[in-house]
KEZALO-57880 format. One record per residue (C-alpha): residue number from 0; residue in one letter; z, x, y negated. Coordinates in pm, 1 decimal, decimal comma. Each point is the difference from the previous one (the first is absolute). Layout:
residues N
marza marro Z X Y
NUM a Z X Y
...
***
This chain:
residues 280
marza marro Z X Y
0 m -2992,5 -4025,4 4082,8
1 s 152,7 -6,9 -335,0
2 r 356,0 101,1 -65,7
3 p 264,2 -250,7 -120,1
4 p 57,4 30,2 -376,0
5 l 356,8 142,4 54,1
6 i -121,5 271,3 245,6
7 s -288,0 89,2 -234,3
8 f 231,6 15,8 -289,6
9 i 230,9 231,7 189,3
10 f -276,7 205,9 145,0
11 t -155,1 42,5 -351,0
12 s 336,5 73,8 -164,1
13 a 55,0 279,5 276,7
14 l -328,9 144,1 -74,1
15 i 68,6 11,8 -392,3
16 t 345,8 133,2 58,2
17 g -118,0 289,5 222,1
18 s -263,0 78,6 -251,4
19 l 254,7 7,0 -269,7
20 v 224,8 226,2 208,4
21 t -281,8 231,4 60,9
22 l -89,4 14,6 -362,8
23 l 369,5 73,7 -119,8
24 r 22,3 260,1 278,1
25 d -332,7 185,9 -111,3
26 f 85,0 -36,7 -378,5
27 e 76,6 306,2 -183,0
28 a 164,8 -24,6 -339,9
29 p -139,9 222,3 -269,0
30 m 183,1 341,1 -23,3
31 l -57,8 25,1 -391,0
32 r 187,5 -273,9 -176,1
33 q 32,3 -98,8 -362,5
34 l 365,2 19,1 -161,6
35 p 55,1 -266,7 -255,1
36 a 194,9 235,2 -220,8
37 p 55,1 371,0 -8,3
38 y 269,8 135,6 244,2
39 c 280,6 219,5 -144,1
40 g 265,7 194,9 173,4
41 f 214,3 319,1 -12,8
42 i -177,7 335,2 64,9
43 d 119,4 192,2 277,8
44 v 31,3 369,7 -118,2
45 t 35,9 303,9 234,7
46 v 162,2 311,8 -143,8
47 k -9,7 352,4 169,3
48 d 330,6 172,4 -11,3
49 g -40,7 335,0 144,9
50 y -115,9 -59,8 354,4
51 r 115,3 -370,0 8,0
52 y -175,6 -305,9 -120,0
53 e 215,5 -281,6 -156,8
54 q -109,3 -352,5 -75,8
55 f 133,3 -226,4 -267,9
56 v -120,4 -329,0 -163,4
57 s -94,2 45,8 -376,8
58 s 136,3 -226,7 -257,9
59 i -367,9 -60,5 -117,7
60 r -202,4 -301,0 128,8
61 y -372,8 47,6 55,6
62 i -215,6 -287,9 -92,5
63 m -348,5 -18,6 162,4
64 e -284,5 82,7 -217,1
65 p -359,5 -170,7 40,0
66 g -173,8 156,2 301,4
67 d 324,0 84,4 168,8
68 i 33,5 -78,2 363,9
69 l 338,0 -70,0 185,0
70 v 34,4 79,1 355,6
71 g 323,0 -91,2 179,8
72 f 140,0 70,0 351,6
73 l -84,8 -260,0 259,0
74 e -6,6 -12,5 369,1
75 s -312,5 206,0 58,9
76 g -80,6 11,3 368,2
77 m -187,5 321,6 84,4
78 w -73,7 81,6 -360,0
79 c 161,5 177,4 -293,4
80 p 75,0 -257,1 -248,8
81 y -61,5 243,6 -290,4
82 p -375,4 88,9 -22,2
83 e -170,3 273,0 -176,9
84 l -170,2 -146,6 -314,6
85 y -304,8 119,5 -167,8
86 a -103,9 -106,1 -349,1
87 d -356,7 112,0 -91,1
88 g 17,7 256,0 285,8
89 r 329,9 143,8 -131,7
90 e 299,4 -22,4 222,4
91 v 299,5 -185,7 -185,1
92 e 336,8 122,8 53,0
93 p 254,7 -286,7 4,5
94 f 336,3 2,7 -132,0
95 e 297,7 -176,9 163,5
96 l 202,7 -316,0 -118,4
97 l 309,0 -122,1 171,4
98 a 19,2 -363,0 112,3
99 g 329,0 28,2 179,0
100 p 201,7 264,1 194,3
101 y -265,6 69,5 267,1
102 i -324,8 -168,1 -144,1
103 i -231,5 206,7 -199,9
104 n -301,8 -128,3 -209,5
105 y -277,5 253,8 -73,5
106 v -189,5 -57,2 -340,3
107 y -371,8 136,4 -2,7
108 t -144,1 37,5 -354,0
109 t -356,9 -56,6 -19,0
110 g -59,8 -100,4 -350,7
111 n -352,4 -117,4 -57,2
112 a -156,2 175,2 301,7
113 e -326,2 -171,6 123,9
114 h 33,2 100,8 365,1
115 v 340,2 -17,2 180,3
116 t 38,3 78,7 377,5
117 a 300,6 -33,6 222,1
118 r -0,3 225,0 300,0
119 y 249,9 -73,5 284,4
120 i 92,8 223,4 271,6
121 s 120,0 -127,7 359,5
122 q 249,9 180,1 186,7
123 f -266,7 115,3 223,6
124 c -153,8 176,1 -306,9
125 d -301,2 -247,6 -30,9
126 t -79,8 -110,2 -341,6
127 v -139,0 -319,4 -160,7
128 a -124,5 -17,3 -365,5
129 i 2,1 -316,1 -205,6
130 e -176,4 -51,5 -328,6
131 l 201,4 -179,8 -254,0
132 e -53,0 -192,8 -327,3
133 p 342,7 3,2 -159,1
134 y 112,7 -279,5 -208,0
135 r 181,6 41,5 -338,3
136 f 317,1 47,6 204,7
137 s -39,6 45,7 366,6
138 k 207,6 -1,4 320,7
139 l -153,1 169,5 317,0
140 v 160,8 -149,5 317,9
141 i -76,4 175,1 333,1
142 n -153,7 -233,7 267,5
143 p 0,5 185,4 327,9
144 k -228,7 -254,6 157,7
145 t -266,7 71,7 -244,4
146 l 49,3 363,9 28,0
147 n -7,6 -14,2 396,5
148 r -344,1 -192,7 -33,4
149 l -153,6 248,0 -235,3
150 a 118,3 273,0 225,7
151 g -154,9 -170,7 307,7
152 y 358,1 -3,0 171,4
153 r 42,3 -253,0 276,7
154 e 358,4 -72,5 111,1
155 v 21,3 -55,1 380,5
156 s 286,1 -115,5 224,3
157 r 137,2 184,6 301,5
158 s -179,0 -209,5 249,8
159 e -331,9 110,1 -163,3
160 a -159,7 319,7 103,4
161 l 49,2 263,6 -256,8
162 g -214,4 270,0 168,6
163 l 147,9 337,0 -40,3
164 e -335,4 186,5 37,4
165 e -10,8 340,0 -150,8
166 e 216,9 -38,4 -302,3
167 f 297,1 -198,7 -111,8
168 a 236,0 3,6 -300,7
169 v 382,3 -113,0 2,6
170 t 204,0 -54,1 -312,0
171 s 373,4 -36,7 56,0
172 h 320,1 -66,7 -213,2
173 s 344,0 -141,5 60,8
174 m 256,2 -174,7 -208,7
175 g 356,2 -86,3 55,8
176 c 368,1 -47,3 -132,0
177 f 56,5 391,3 1,1
178 g -349,8 129,3 -130,0
179 g -323,1 27,3 171,7
180 r -297,6 228,2 45,7
181 s -281,7 34,7 -241,9
182 e -353,3 -93,3 73,1
183 e -201,9 242,6 226,7
184 l -356,0 -6,4 93,3
185 f -125,7 141,6 334,4
186 v -370,9 32,8 66,6
187 i -90,3 115,2 361,0
188 q -353,0 73,5 106,7
189 e -183,8 153,1 275,5
190 t -181,7 325,8 -80,3
191 e -169,3 188,4 287,5
192 g 241,8 -101,4 276,5
193 n 309,6 67,3 -241,6
194 a 203,9 -210,9 -217,2
195 q 25,3 55,5 -374,7
196 l 267,2 -138,5 -217,1
197 r 4,6 -67,8 -388,9
198 y 364,3 -52,8 -81,2
199 r 104,1 -140,8 -358,5
200 s 340,8 -64,2 -129,6
201 y 158,2 3,4 -342,7
202 n 36,9 389,4 8,9
203 l -269,7 107,7 251,4
204 d -375,2 -33,4 47,9
205 t -120,5 206,0 286,1
206 t -271,2 10,8 277,8
207 l 33,2 173,1 323,5
208 t -109,8 23,8 377,7
209 l 252,3 -171,0 216,3
210 v 146,6 118,8 340,1
211 g -151,4 -219,6 269,3
212 a -309,5 -215,8 48,1
213 f -98,4 -286,5 -227,9
214 s 21,0 -251,1 312,0
215 a 375,5 68,1 53,0
216 y 70,3 -107,5 -371,0
217 r -225,4 -295,0 26,9
218 d 171,3 -111,0 320,9
219 q 346,4 46,1 -131,9
220 l -93,2 -198,3 -311,9
221 q -126,3 -281,5 216,5
222 s 301,7 -4,7 200,9
223 g 210,2 -10,0 -310,1
224 i -187,1 -286,0 -147,6
225 e 89,2 -206,6 288,1
226 q 381,6 100,1 -11,5
227 v 47,8 -88,9 -376,0
228 t 183,4 -322,9 -55,7
229 k 135,1 -198,7 -289,0
230 a 327,0 -85,9 157,0
231 s 319,8 109,2 -147,9
232 d 307,7 119,9 181,9
233 g 207,0 33,8 -300,7
234 c -199,0 306,8 -118,0
235 t 32,6 98,9 -361,2
236 t -318,7 173,9 -18,3
237 t -350,1 -141,3 25,7
238 f -309,1 206,0 82,6
239 y -345,6 -109,0 -139,2
240 y -318,9 122,9 142,5
241 d -371,2 -44,7 -93,0
242 i -269,8 109,7 233,1
243 k -363,8 38,2 -119,3
244 v -298,3 59,0 222,9
245 q -327,4 -25,4 -189,4
246 d 19,8 -338,2 -186,7
247 r 277,2 -150,1 220,2
248 i 368,1 -8,8 -107,6
249 l 303,5 -71,6 226,7
250 r 328,4 -62,0 -185,4
251 l 322,6 38,7 201,4
252 m 372,3 -16,6 -87,4
253 d 278,5 119,0 228,9
254 g 359,9 -111,0 -57,8
255 s 142,1 66,9 345,0
256 c 124,4 362,5 -48,1
257 q -101,6 28,2 365,1
258 g -258,8 280,3 -65,8
259 s -346,4 -1,5 133,8
260 d -305,8 236,3 107,1
261 l -138,3 -65,6 -358,2
262 e 314,8 130,0 -171,6
263 r 11,3 288,9 234,7
264 l -365,0 85,3 -43,7
265 l 63,9 -3,7 -377,9
266 f 303,0 221,1 30,1
267 n -205,4 254,2 211,9
268 l -290,6 3,2 -262,0
269 r 232,4 43,2 -308,8
270 s 176,5 276,8 200,9
271 q -337,6 185,5 54,8
272 a -105,8 -57,2 -368,2
273 q 338,6 148,2 -117,0
274 v -53,5 292,2 208,2
275 g -352,5 39,4 -95,9
276 r 72,1 15,5 -359,4
277 y 165,8 338,4 62,4
278 d -256,3 145,3 225,0
279 h -271,7 -10,9 -265,9
***
């Protein structure tokens, strides 16, 4: 039986629309883009005065030279937006250009290098390297979706099985009106019946054997995942958690200020790491 013309048109349109949505969802914009003209801005200068570092904006504008690559801060998901850049195998040290009170652009000078590589690092310490062919004036814009794909990351929902198995990693940070906590990395793995922790924060990177069995930490994490909620009860601080097991990533946000087994677990791990730094 043939479909009436109107129904066939609607059916075909729906298929086309669905295909377009899929294409748009899967489309990844190139990270390296051509600038129509060289970017110029004020250079941010850091001066050491005794034990203190003071910053001020110079009165001299820097204008990009051919081969320069501009990198600006953008929402970057689980990745550091400023990569390590290598030109013909040599690491290029960037310098800063201010683009506003809180936005810093980095400029990498590659000159006429034939091979340029950008190396991105995720909050889980995984790395992805991307080969670049710079334009005369280039802008490198981070694309978390591209980096997640290249790293093999697969985001899952709370309803999917994360599978904690024998190792898991958690990153955490908080933001609020009255400050927040810097990003921390907790990697917990089972070793001969015991639990081992690697803890990394802005001022500490340590590995130690934990008190208690791995299964106890695993169970508390699973309980904490179920308790975390996006709901806000007027709390001024929001907690962010990313949990990684092999290639699976679960991203959570807690604005309830009610506390959870997850936050209590991280407090316990942080305390053991802080004590352990003095035992070595």
